[in-house]
All heavy atoms as an XYZ file, in Angstrom:
598
protein
N      93.843     95.897     96.094
C      95.151     95.917     96.699
C      95.456     97.496     96.723
O      95.325     98.161     95.628
C      96.166     95.180     96.080
C      97.306     95.117     96.892
S      98.724     94.112     96.212
C      97.952     92.792     95.325
N      95.915     98.062     97.890
C      96.341     99.501     97.875
C      97.614     99.676     97.194
O      98.561     98.792     97.347
C      96.261     99.947     99.258
C      94.955     99.818     99.993
N      93.959    100.691     99.599
C      94.508     99.040    100.929
C      92.882    100.464    100.345
N      93.197     99.426    101.180
N      97.860    100.782     96.610
C      99.071    101.110     95.887
C      99.740    102.302     96.559
O      99.211    103.210     96.912
C      98.794    101.464     94.437
C     100.029    101.802     93.696
C      99.753    102.171     92.189
N      99.113    101.068     91.516
C      98.615    101.026     90.264
N      98.625    102.256     89.738
N      98.225    100.044     89.598
N     101.140    102.053     96.897
C     102.039    103.047     97.487
C     103.293    103.286     96.678
O     103.708    102.320     95.994
C     102.249    102.723     98.962
C     101.056    102.519     99.763
C     100.538    101.264    100.104
C     100.325    103.563    100.390
C      99.511    101.113    100.834
C      99.297    103.469    101.213
C      98.778    102.175    101.483
N     103.891    104.445     97.030
C     105.292    104.609     96.435
C     106.204    104.368     97.512
O     106.192    104.941     98.666
C     105.342    106.034     95.933
C     104.603    106.309     94.684
C     103.389    106.705     94.685
C     105.237    106.057     93.477
C     102.546    106.858     93.544
C     104.558    106.251     92.267
C     103.151    106.704     92.294
O     102.534    106.765     91.121
N     107.236    103.640     97.238
C     108.359    103.317     98.185
C     109.366    104.509     98.100
O     109.481    105.175     97.010
C     109.138    102.105     97.872
N     109.984    104.914     99.248
C     111.003    105.864     99.250
C     112.252    105.404     98.752
O     112.932    104.518     99.352
C     111.196    106.440    100.698
C     112.020    107.491    100.867
O     112.865    107.819     99.983
O     111.858    108.335    101.861
N     112.736    105.794     97.553
C     113.915    105.216     96.912
C     115.200    105.426     97.758
O     116.090    104.682     97.638
C     114.028    105.874     95.557
C     113.145    107.049     95.566
C     112.143    106.858     96.661
N     115.271    106.553     98.546
C     116.466    106.846     99.405
C     116.549    105.913    100.618
O     117.633    105.631    101.141
C     116.470    108.270     99.781
C     116.556    109.179     98.654
C     116.570    110.686     98.978
O     116.509    110.926    100.256
O     116.622    111.514     98.173
N     115.486    105.352    101.074
C     115.410    104.481    102.190
C     115.265    103.021    101.952
O     115.559    102.186    102.805
C     114.394    105.025    103.242
C     114.606    106.315    103.799
C     113.608    106.755    104.768
C     113.864    108.209    105.215
N     112.755    108.706    106.052
N     114.711    102.734    100.753
C     114.506    101.379    100.329
C     115.853    100.828     99.773
O     116.542    101.427     98.918
C     113.450    101.233     99.328
O     112.289    101.754     99.730
N     116.116     99.455    100.170
C     117.451     98.945     99.722
C     117.177     97.389     99.777
O     116.565     96.884    100.618
C     118.535     99.337    100.427
C     118.513     99.074    101.879
C     119.719     99.645    102.660
O     120.049    100.775    102.445
O     120.346     98.911    103.375
N     117.698     96.742     98.665
C     117.727     95.271     98.631
C     116.316     94.808     98.577
O     115.433     95.144     97.816
N     115.948     93.833     99.540
C     114.623     93.248     99.673
C     113.607     94.002    100.629
O     112.902     93.310    101.244
C     114.806     91.808     99.980
C     115.144     91.008     98.758
O     115.064     91.531     97.604
O     115.732     89.874     98.900
N     114.072     95.213    101.024
C     113.173     95.923    101.938
C     112.700     97.193    101.330
O     113.516     98.072    100.921
C     113.868     96.218    103.325
C     113.147     96.949    104.231
C     114.381     94.906    103.832
N     111.453     97.304    101.275
C     110.902     98.785    100.825
C     110.393     99.504    101.995
O     109.750     98.843    102.871
C     109.667     98.340     99.866
C     109.999     97.719     98.700
C     109.017     96.866     98.030
C     111.164     97.734     98.003
C     109.213     96.202     96.823
C     111.474     97.037     96.886
C     110.508     96.342     96.261
N     110.577    100.751    101.901
C     110.073    101.738    102.944
C     109.218    102.704    102.349
O     109.632    103.313    101.294
C     111.405    102.375    103.663
C     110.889    103.372    104.717
C     112.233    101.260    104.337
N     108.045    102.940    102.919
C     107.102    103.893    102.394
C     107.516    105.305    102.658
O     108.199    105.483    103.647
C     105.711    103.577    102.949
C     104.958    102.510    102.591
C     103.586    102.395    103.129
C     105.026    102.054    101.113
N     107.015    106.217    101.865
C     107.348    107.667    102.015
C     106.619    108.052    103.412
O     105.592    107.369    103.744
C     106.819    108.583    100.939
O     105.412    108.259    100.837
C     107.533    108.179     99.660
N     107.021    109.076    104.065
C     106.327    109.547    105.172
C     104.803    109.805    104.969
O     103.934    109.369    105.876
C     106.967    110.804    105.639
C     108.432    110.643    105.050
C     108.226    109.965    103.715
N     104.417    110.307    103.914
C     103.032    110.637    103.641
C     102.153    109.292    103.579
O     101.097    109.135    103.991
C     102.873    111.385    102.481
C     103.419    112.896    102.545
C     105.010    112.786    102.168
O     105.595    111.882    101.822
O     105.531    113.920    102.406
N     102.799    108.410    102.728
C     102.131    107.126    102.534
C     102.129    106.253    103.788
O     101.100    105.468    104.060
C     102.811    106.314    101.342
C     102.367    106.792    100.091
O     101.284    107.499     99.926
O     102.980    106.440     99.034
N     103.196    106.413    104.616
C     103.125    105.625    105.986
C     101.932    106.080    106.753
O     101.255    105.283    107.331
C     104.417    105.955    106.716
O     105.502    105.351    105.985
C     104.372    105.387    108.181
N     101.747    107.371    106.977
C     100.563    107.981    107.721
C      99.250    107.421    107.096
O      98.349    107.072    107.826
C     100.662    109.458    107.821
C     101.581    110.099    108.664
C     101.542    111.545    108.658
C     101.270    109.585    110.115
N      99.055    107.494    105.781
C      97.874    107.054    105.133
C      97.674    105.563    105.356
O      96.476    105.203    105.700
C      97.954    107.376    103.633
C      96.680    107.088    102.978
N      95.570    107.924    103.099
C      96.315    106.182    102.079
C      94.503    107.375    102.404
N      94.936    106.322    101.682
N      98.645    104.778    105.198
C      98.511    103.338    105.212
C      98.089    102.951    106.776
O      97.195    102.186    106.952
C      99.822    102.589    105.013
N      98.823    103.552    107.708
C      98.631    103.061    109.127
C      97.362    103.810    109.751
O      96.622    103.215    110.435
C      99.870    103.381    109.908
C      99.565    103.256    111.430
C     101.046    102.585    109.487
N      97.221    105.053    109.557
C      96.147    105.866    110.132
C      94.726    105.727    109.557
O      93.784    105.695    110.032
C      96.523    107.320    110.407
C      97.745    107.495    111.422
C      97.316    107.132    112.763
C      98.454    107.442    113.725
N      98.110    107.175    115.141
N      94.831    105.973    108.194
C      93.588    105.910    107.465
C      93.057    104.595    107.034
O      91.955    104.224    107.254
C      93.786    106.865    106.251
C      92.480    106.934    105.358
C      94.166    108.345    106.653
N      93.982    103.804    106.400
C      93.649    102.423    106.031
C      93.795    101.372    107.083
O      93.273    100.261    106.958
C      94.435    102.066    104.726
C      94.360    102.973    103.593
C      95.328    102.682    102.529
C      92.957    102.948    103.044
N      94.380    101.737    108.181
C      94.643    100.890    109.347
C      95.307     99.520    108.839
O      94.877     98.403    109.364
C      93.267    100.555    110.032
C      92.647    101.818    110.535
C      91.599    101.497    111.551
N      90.914    102.676    111.994
C      91.292    103.549    112.896
N      92.408    103.230    113.512
N      90.585    104.633    113.224
N      96.239     99.626    108.069
C      97.102     98.509    107.563
C      97.988     98.152    108.685
O      98.421     98.890    109.508
C      97.692     98.841    106.361
C      96.806     99.150    105.166
S      97.691     99.354    103.573
C      97.974     97.629    103.053
N      98.336     96.750    108.692
C      99.077     96.288    109.745
C     100.088     95.211    109.112
O      99.963     94.870    108.086
C      98.283     95.734    110.934
C      97.347     94.626    110.430
C      96.377     94.245    111.555
C      95.288     93.161    111.110
N      94.664     93.350    109.912
N     100.877     94.676    110.070
C     101.866     93.555    109.616
C     101.078     92.433    109.013
O     100.066     91.980    109.580
C     102.692     93.068    110.738
C     103.646     94.122    111.242
C     104.409     93.644    112.485
O     104.338     92.398    112.814
O     104.990     94.581    113.118
N     101.529     91.881    107.829
C     100.921     90.852    107.110
C      99.968     91.272    106.019
O      99.710     90.497    105.079
N      99.509     92.508    106.002
C      98.812     93.007    104.897
C      99.515     93.139    103.640
O     100.732     93.352    103.621
C      98.102     94.298    105.301
C      97.023     94.203    106.368
O      96.643     93.079    106.656
O      96.660     95.233    106.804
N      98.914     92.921    102.484
C      99.547     93.112    101.164
C      99.268     94.437    100.563
O      98.280     95.121    100.845
C      98.903     92.106    100.170
C      99.797     90.823    100.143
C      99.349     90.011     99.000
O      98.257     89.739     98.754
N     100.367     89.554     98.180
N     100.181     94.886     99.750
C     100.137     96.193     99.102
C     100.891     96.147     97.731
O     101.827     95.273     97.572
C     100.640     97.354     99.908
N     100.494     96.973     96.782
C     101.376     97.166     95.565
C     102.113     98.274     95.797
O     101.861     99.371     96.180
C     100.376     97.441     94.530
C     100.972     97.489     93.201
C      99.932     97.712     92.044
O      98.922     97.016     91.993
O     100.232     98.675     91.265
N     103.432     98.028     95.494
C     104.462     99.105     95.640
C     105.168     99.455     94.317
O     105.365     98.701     93.466
C     105.674     98.610     96.548
C     105.109     98.052     97.828
C     106.806     99.504     96.719
C     104.445     99.134     98.702
N     105.275    100.853     94.127
C     105.926    101.296     93.006
C     107.341    101.918     93.576
O     107.360    102.708     94.490
C     105.093    102.552     92.381
C     103.726    102.190     92.144
C     105.887    103.164     91.153
C     103.369    101.235     91.030
N     108.338    101.501     92.801
C     109.725    101.869     93.086
C     110.533    101.875     91.878
O     110.612    101.025     91.127
C     110.396    100.866     94.091
C     111.866    101.262     94.508
C     111.824    102.517     95.262
C     112.392    100.138     95.345
N     111.037    103.035     91.514
C     111.819    103.294     90.381
C     111.111    102.900     88.952
O     111.694    102.316     88.201
C     113.196    102.700     90.421
C     113.946    103.269     91.587
O     113.903    104.408     91.894
N     114.777    102.394     92.298
N     109.809    103.154     88.966
C     108.986    102.768     87.769
C     108.622    101.289     87.784
O     107.964    100.998     86.749
N     108.992    100.490     88.704
C     108.548     99.113     88.661
C     107.467     98.873     89.654
O     107.432     99.524     90.718
C     109.817     98.203     89.025
C     110.845     98.307     87.980
O     110.636     98.196     86.823
N     112.104     98.520     88.385
N     106.611     97.880     89.437
C     105.507     97.411     90.379
C     105.857     96.167     91.021
O     106.263     95.251     90.340
C     104.143     97.277     89.508
C     103.665     98.632     88.959
C     102.439     98.384     88.070
N     101.453     97.698     88.733
C     100.717     96.633     88.245
N     100.977     96.188     87.073
N      99.764     96.072     88.915
N     105.494     96.115     92.323
C     105.747     94.864     93.092
C     104.525     94.564     93.887
O     103.849     95.537     94.375
C     106.954     95.034     93.991
C     108.186     95.361     93.259
C     108.666     96.679     93.107
C     109.074     94.419     92.874
C     109.840     97.134     92.458
C     110.360     94.831     92.274
C     110.634     96.008     92.012
O     111.882     96.421     91.335
N     104.287     93.350     94.225
C     103.377     92.904     95.213
C     104.267     92.714     96.436
O     105.289     91.998     96.348
C     102.608     91.573     94.769
O     101.918     91.124     95.802
N     103.828     93.289     97.647
C     104.696     93.219     98.734
C     103.763     92.955     99.993
O     102.613     93.223     99.992
C     105.463     94.377     98.916
N     104.384     92.466    101.045
C     103.699     92.171    102.370
C     104.359     93.110    103.515
O     105.537     93.158    103.494
C     103.702     90.796    102.660
C     102.834     90.392    103.827
C     102.729     88.890    103.945
N     102.057     88.317    102.764
C     100.784     88.248    102.420
N      99.883     88.794    103.243
N     100.364     87.650    101.337
N     103.463     93.736    104.285
C     104.085     94.573    105.320
C     104.647     93.691    106.399
O     104.063     92.840    106.959
C     102.861     95.362    106.068
C     102.355     96.375    104.910
C     103.380     96.187    107.204
C     101.167     97.206    105.394
N     106.037     94.044    106.655
C     106.760     93.271    107.658
C     106.685     94.098    108.995
O     106.929     93.460    110.090
C     108.150     93.104    107.206
N     106.764     95.354    108.909
C     106.691     96.230    110.069
C     105.884     97.494    109.880
O     105.977     98.037    108.816
C     108.169     96.636    110.403
C     108.347     97.447    111.592
C     109.827     97.761    111.846
O     110.725     97.104    111.413
O     110.113     98.826    112.442
N     105.018     97.864    110.854
C     104.226     99.042    110.702
C     104.047     99.859    111.984
O     103.705     99.119    113.032
C     102.846     98.531    110.137
N     104.410    101.032    111.921
C     104.308    101.883    113.080
C     103.730    103.296    112.564
O     103.663    103.448    111.370
C     105.598    102.020    113.918
O     106.455    102.898    113.025
N     103.518    104.209    113.394
C     103.112    105.520    112.946
C     104.157    106.260    112.086
O     103.819    107.206    111.449
C     102.731    106.416    114.182
C     101.520    105.853    114.897
O     100.802    105.101    114.377
O     101.204    106.414    116.102
N     105.356    105.894    112.297
C     106.412    106.661    111.601
C     107.160    105.830    110.526
O     108.015    106.335    109.819
C     107.544    107.191    112.636
O     108.012    105.995    113.279
C     106.898    108.196    113.615
N     106.882    104.449    110.456
C     107.598    103.692    109.537
C     106.791    102.452    109.102
O     106.260    101.815    109.873
C     108.981    103.194    110.119
C     109.873    102.327    109.327
C     110.487    103.154    108.232
C     110.910    101.713    110.210
N     106.752    102.207    107.734
C     106.317    100.955    107.245
C     107.197    100.289    106.281
O     107.781    100.931    105.385
C     104.975    101.176    106.432
C     104.359     99.934    105.734
C     103.892    101.703    107.406
N     107.618     99.096    106.645
C     108.626     98.324    105.867
C     107.801     97.180    105.249
O     107.023     96.510    105.886
C     109.783     97.691    106.763
C     110.752     98.752    107.253
C     111.894     98.078    107.923
C     112.953     99.197    108.386
N     113.894     98.462    109.121
N     108.194     96.842    104.008
C     107.565     95.733    103.284
C     108.674     94.937    102.663
O     109.675     95.312    102.233
C     106.667     96.219    102.144
C     105.547     97.307    102.606
C     105.920     98.702    102.404
C     104.189     96.913    101.961
N     108.232     93.582    102.400
C     109.092     92.667    101.752
C     108.405     92.363    100.356
O     107.282     92.021    100.473
C     109.318     91.357    102.538
C     110.073     91.570    103.763
C     109.658     91.155    104.991
C     111.394     92.156    103.566
C     110.506     91.349    106.120
C     112.195     92.298    104.847
C     111.727     91.940    106.071
N     109.147     92.457     99.194
C     108.506     92.087     97.964
C     108.239     90.659     97.938
O     109.035     89.794     98.358
C     109.567     92.619     96.976
C     110.976     92.601     97.718
C     110.616     92.844     99.128
N     107.133     90.320     97.274
C     106.772     88.920     96.909
C     106.903     88.595     95.490
O     107.209     87.526     95.206
C     105.307     88.628     97.425
C     105.175     88.746     99.042
C     103.841     88.332     99.461
O     102.904     88.671     98.894
O     103.791     87.871    100.617
N     106.615     89.503     94.667
C     106.670     89.351     93.227
C     106.772     90.636     92.374
O     106.288     91.693     92.911
C     105.596     88.439     92.680
O     104.308     89.191     92.866
N     107.303     90.565     91.300
C     107.127     91.580     90.414
C     106.016     91.616     89.580
O     105.694     90.648     89.019
C     108.457     91.624     89.403
O     109.670     91.669     90.261
C     108.550     92.985     88.560
N     105.366     92.724     89.404
C     104.106     92.744     88.632
C     104.347     93.378     87.194
O     105.247     94.272     87.137
C     102.977     93.631     89.352
C     102.668     93.167     90.718
C     101.791     94.127     91.461
C     101.965     91.737     90.691
N     103.617     92.959     86.284
C     103.786     93.496     84.887
C     103.420     95.038     84.894
O     102.515     95.577     85.686
C     102.736     92.718     84.010
C     101.818     92.192     85.041
C     102.434     92.105     86.310
N     103.889     95.839     83.899
C     103.681     97.182     83.771
C     102.196     97.411     83.294
O     101.650     96.573     82.557
C     104.605     97.763     82.701
O     104.281     99.047     82.521
N     101.599     98.458     83.762
C     100.347     98.937     83.409
C     100.265     99.898     82.203
O      99.265    100.312     81.740
C      99.450     99.516     84.487
O     100.159    100.599     85.070
C      99.323     98.413     85.501
N     101.478    100.181     81.745
C     101.704    101.171     80.682
C     101.330    100.522     79.437
O     101.661     99.405     79.176
C     103.165    101.659     80.610
C     103.557    102.502     81.865
C     102.813    103.820     82.015
O     102.572    104.418     80.963
O     102.376    104.096     83.153
N     100.611    101.202     78.416
C     100.224    100.540     77.228
C     101.502    100.347     76.319
O     102.546    101.130     76.465
C      99.389    101.767     76.592
C      99.634    102.943     77.343
C     100.180    102.551     78.644
N     101.515     99.308     75.706
C     102.562     98.867     74.741
C     102.278     99.387     73.341
O     101.179     99.261     72.861
C     102.783     97.449     74.674
C     103.267     96.871     76.068
C     103.617     95.481     76.069
N     104.534     95.209     74.932
C     104.939     93.988     74.601
N     104.431     92.959     75.255
N     105.791     93.824     73.718
N     103.303     99.922     72.733
C     103.127    100.463     71.361
C     104.213     99.841     70.450
O     105.319    100.286     70.365
C     103.315    102.002     71.318
C     102.318    102.810     72.142
C     102.697    103.302     73.409
C     101.109    102.951     71.713
C     101.859    103.995     74.109
C     100.107    103.647     72.482
C     100.575    104.103     73.587
O      99.598    104.784     74.456
N     103.800     98.631     70.030
C     104.680     97.871     69.201
C     104.572     98.121     67.747
O     103.532     98.444     67.176
C     104.513     96.359     69.457
C     104.875     95.941     70.832
O     105.727     96.640     71.458
O     104.330     95.058     71.342
């Protein structure tokens, strides 16, 4: 699954918006489209999300679940 960073200034509620750089990479290089899954990082949290809208200038995703942190635990 591809991992992207959501734009915190444009993402709100249950809609994640990719940064402009990640939008171009997802659509032009990886040829991702509506319905494809991606891993999203937003404010230090990981989510599994599905693309709801994809164009050359905007990718919107809906979160499906929260994923556990990959950071090592030091208990």
